[in-house]
C-alpha positions as CSV (number, residue, x, y, z in Angstrom):
1,X,53.2,49.6,-12.5
2,X,51.4,46.9,-10.6
3,X,51.9,43.4,-11.6
4,X,48.8,41.2,-11.3
5,X,49.3,37.7,-10.4
6,X,47.1,35.1,-12.1
7,X,44.5,33.6,-9.8
8,X,45.5,30.5,-8.0
9,X,43.6,27.2,-8.5
10,X,41.9,27.5,-5.1
11,X,40.5,31.0,-6.1
12,X,39.3,29.7,-9.4
13,X,37.5,26.7,-8.0
14,X,35.9,29.0,-5.3
15,X,34.5,31.2,-8.1
16,X,33.1,28.3,-10.1
17,X,29.6,27.2,-9.0
18,X,29.4,23.8,-7.5
19,X,26.8,21.8,-9.6
20,X,24.9,18.8,-8.3
21,X,26.4,15.5,-9.5
22,X,25.3,14.6,-13.0
23,X,24.4,18.2,-14.0
24,X,26.4,20.1,-16.5
25,X,26.4,23.9,-16.6
26,X,24.4,23.8,-19.8
27,X,21.5,22.0,-18.2
28,X,21.7,23.8,-14.8
29,X,18.6,25.9,-15.4
30,X,16.5,23.0,-16.8
31,X,17.4,20.9,-13.7
32,X,16.5,23.8,-11.4
33,X,13.0,24.2,-12.9
34,X,12.4,20.4,-13.0
35,X,13.3,20.2,-9.4
36,X,10.9,23.0,-8.5
37,X,8.1,21.4,-10.6
38,X,8.6,18.1,-8.9
39,X,8.5,19.7,-5.4
40,X,5.3,21.4,-6.3
41,X,3.7,18.2,-7.6
42,X,4.8,16.2,-4.5
43,X,3.4,18.9,-2.3
44,X,0.1,18.9,-4.2
45,X,-0.1,15.1,-3.9
46,X,0.4,15.3,-0.1
47,X,-2.3,18.1,0.2
48,X,-4.7,16.2,-2.0
49,X,-4.2,13.0,0.0
50,X,-4.8,14.8,3.3
51,X,-8.0,16.4,2.0
52,X,-9.3,13.4,0.0
53,X,-9.1,10.7,2.7
54,X,-11.4,12.4,5.2
55,X,-13.9,13.1,2.4
56,X,-14.0,9.4,1.4
57,X,-14.4,8.3,5.0
58,X,-17.4,10.6,5.4
59,X,-18.7,9.4,2.0
60,X,-18.6,5.8,3.1
61,X,-20.4,6.4,6.4
62,X,-18.2,7.7,9.2
63,X,-19.1,8.6,12.0
64,X,-22.1,6.2,11.9
65,X,-19.8,3.4,11.1
66,X,-16.3,3.0,12.6
67,X,-13.3,2.8,10.4
68,X,-13.1,-1.0,11.0
69,X,-16.8,-1.4,10.1
70,X,-16.3,0.6,6.9
71,X,-13.3,-1.6,6.0
72,X,-15.4,-4.8,6.7
73,X,-18.3,-3.5,4.6
74,X,-16.0,-2.6,1.7
75,X,-14.5,-6.1,1.8
76,X,-17.9,-7.7,1.8
77,X,-19.1,-5.6,-1.2
78,X,-15.9,-6.0,-3.2
79,X,-15.6,-9.7,-2.8
80,X,-19.3,-10.6,-2.7
81,X,-18.7,-12.5,0.4
82,X,-20.7,-11.9,3.6
83,X,-18.0,-13.6,5.8
84,X,-15.1,-11.3,4.8
85,X,-13.5,-9.3,7.6
86,X,-10.7,-6.8,7.6
87,X,-7.4,-8.0,9.1
88,X,-6.0,-5.2,11.2
89,X,-3.1,-4.9,11.6
90,X,-2.4,-6.9,8.5
91,X,0.0,-9.8,9.3
92,X,3.6,-9.1,8.4
93,X,5.0,-11.2,5.6
94,X,1.6,-12.7,4.7
95,X,0.3,-13.0,1.1
96,X,-1.4,-10.1,-0.6
97,X,-4.9,-9.2,0.6
98,X,-6.8,-10.8,-2.3
99,X,-4.4,-13.8,-2.9
100,X,-6.4,-16.9,-3.7
101,X,-9.7,-15.0,-3.6
102,X,-12.3,-16.8,-5.7
103,X,-15.5,-14.8,-4.9
104,X,-14.5,-11.5,-6.5
105,X,-16.4,-11.1,-9.8
106,X,-14.1,-8.6,-11.4
107,X,-12.8,-8.7,-15.0
108,X,-9.1,-8.7,-14.5
109,X,-6.6,-7.0,-16.8
110,X,-4.4,-3.9,-16.9
111,X,-7.3,-1.9,-15.6
112,X,-9.6,-4.3,-13.7
113,X,-13.4,-3.7,-14.1
114,X,-15.4,-4.4,-11.0
115,X,-18.8,-5.9,-11.3
116,X,-20.2,-4.8,-8.0
117,X,-22.4,-1.7,-7.9
118,X,-20.9,1.7,-7.3
119,X,-21.4,2.8,-3.7
120,X,-23.4,6.0,-3.3
121,X,-23.2,8.6,-0.5
122,X,-23.2,6.7,2.9
123,X,-24.6,3.6,1.2
124,X,-22.4,1.4,3.3
125,X,-24.5,2.5,6.3
126,X,-27.6,1.2,4.7
127,X,-25.9,-2.0,3.6
128,X,-24.6,-2.5,7.2
129,X,-28.0,-1.9,8.7
130,X,-29.7,-4.3,6.3
131,X,-27.1,-6.9,7.2
132,X,-27.7,-6.4,10.9
133,X,-31.5,-6.6,10.4
134,X,-31.1,-9.9,8.4
135,X,-28.8,-11.3,11.1
136,X,-31.2,-10.4,13.9
137,X,-34.2,-11.7,11.9
138,X,-32.5,-15.0,11.3
139,X,-31.3,-15.3,14.9
140,X,-34.8,-14.5,16.2
141,X,-36.5,-16.7,13.6
142,X,-34.4,-19.7,14.3
143,X,-34.4,-19.2,18.1
144,X,-38.2,-19.0,18.4
145,X,-39.0,-22.1,16.3
């Protein structure tokens, strides 16, 4: 008759699954599915961002306008200020972009409501060309008089 020895502590711990910290055996399945769902959502956000940004850039007027011109025009439309320029690269440790801005005509709250018109497809190109035409007309008009 063979005598079986009880398993040692090392063998018992080797057989037990090692769970992530903070997870009990009861919630192991739930945590596994939550982790999978979070990975899928993060992956979807990354893919959405990589596909959405080029779409927006073309919508705003690239390649007719450069990225810097698009940024400048957006600033001018958002803040109703013809003198606004994009700061690139933005200075380190400086105040927020719109800090102290008084020309913006938005209604501020939890969800701010802008009062500038919505921009249509490649409308920034038209706005930019109109601004350049006004500038050249003013320059030529004041220079010839």
